[in-house]
matplotlib code that plots the C-alpha trace (Angstrom):
import matplotlib.pyplot as plt

x = [-215.7, -218.0, -217.4, -221.1, -220.8, -218.3, -220.6, -222.1, -225.8, -227.6, -230.4, -232.5, -230.7, -227.3, -228.2, -229.4, -226.0, -224.1, -223.0, -222.3, -223.9, -226.8, -224.6, -222.0, -224.8, -226.1, -222.6, -222.0, -225.3, -224.7, -221.3, -222.9, -225.4, -222.7, -220.9, -224.0, -225.4, -222.2, -220.9, -217.6, -215.6, -211.9, -211.3, -213.8, -212.4, -215.3, -213.3, -210.9, -213.6, -215.1, -211.8, -211.2, -214.7, -214.2, -210.9, -212.1, -214.9, -212.6, -210.4, -213.0, -214.9, -214.7, -214.8, -212.5, -215.5, -217.0, -213.5, -213.1, -216.6, -215.9, -212.7, -214.5, -217.1, -214.4, -212.4, -215.3, -214.5, -211.1, -211.1, -211.4, -208.8, -206.2, -206.7, -203.7, -206.3, -207.5, -205.3, -206.2]
y = [166.1, 167.5, 166.9, 166.8, 163.3, 164.3, 167.0, 166.4, 166.3, 169.4, 167.7, 169.4, 167.0, 167.8, 171.6, 171.0, 169.3, 172.3, 174.8, 177.6, 181.0, 181.7, 183.8, 181.0, 178.5, 180.8, 181.2, 177.4, 176.7, 179.1, 177.5, 174.1, 175.2, 176.6, 173.3, 171.1, 173.0, 172.2, 175.7, 174.5, 171.7, 171.0, 173.5, 176.1, 179.5, 179.0, 176.5, 179.4, 181.6, 178.8, 178.0, 181.6, 181.9, 178.7, 179.8, 183.3, 181.7, 179.5, 182.4, 184.6, 182.4, 183.2, 179.7, 176.8, 174.5, 176.2, 176.5, 172.7, 172.2, 174.5, 172.7, 169.3, 170.7, 172.0, 168.8, 166.9, 168.6, 167.5, 170.2, 172.8, 171.6, 171.0, 174.4, 176.8, 179.5, 177.6, 179.2, 178.5]
z = [53.4, 56.2, 59.7, 60.8, 62.2, 64.7, 66.1, 69.4, 69.3, 70.6, 72.6, 75.4, 77.9, 76.8, 77.1, 80.7, 81.6, 80.3, 82.9, 80.5, 80.5, 78.3, 76.0, 75.7, 75.0, 72.2, 70.6, 70.7, 69.2, 66.3, 65.7, 65.6, 63.2, 60.9, 61.0, 60.7, 57.8, 55.8, 55.6, 56.9, 55.2, 55.0, 52.2, 53.4, 55.0, 57.4, 59.4, 60.4, 61.4, 63.5, 65.0, 65.9, 67.4, 69.4, 70.8, 71.6, 73.6, 75.5, 76.3, 77.3, 79.7, 83.5, 85.2, 84.6, 84.5, 81.6, 79.9, 80.1, 78.8, 75.8, 75.1, 75.2, 72.7, 70.3, 70.8, 69.1, 65.8, 64.5, 61.9, 64.4, 66.9, 64.1, 62.6, 63.1, 64.0, 67.0, 69.7, 73.4]

ax = plt.figure().add_subplot(projection="3d")
ax.plot(x, y, z, "-o")
ax.set_aspect("equal")
plt.show()
């Protein structure tokens, strides 16, 4: 089962609304591409990699606004948030 339907769309308007840094935006785009292309499903070990990557991004961000935004993005993917490797 893929979780692509729960992914937030990566539109130009949404990119404008994001207040993340360029590097954070690039990393989120890469993680969204991995999830969208079906490399990460429920039984795939890539879910753990994506969960660790999202949690590392959240912990490494400098501002509370960016942190909250990253948590909202990760929260849109139930497999990521419920994974034991997702440690914030």
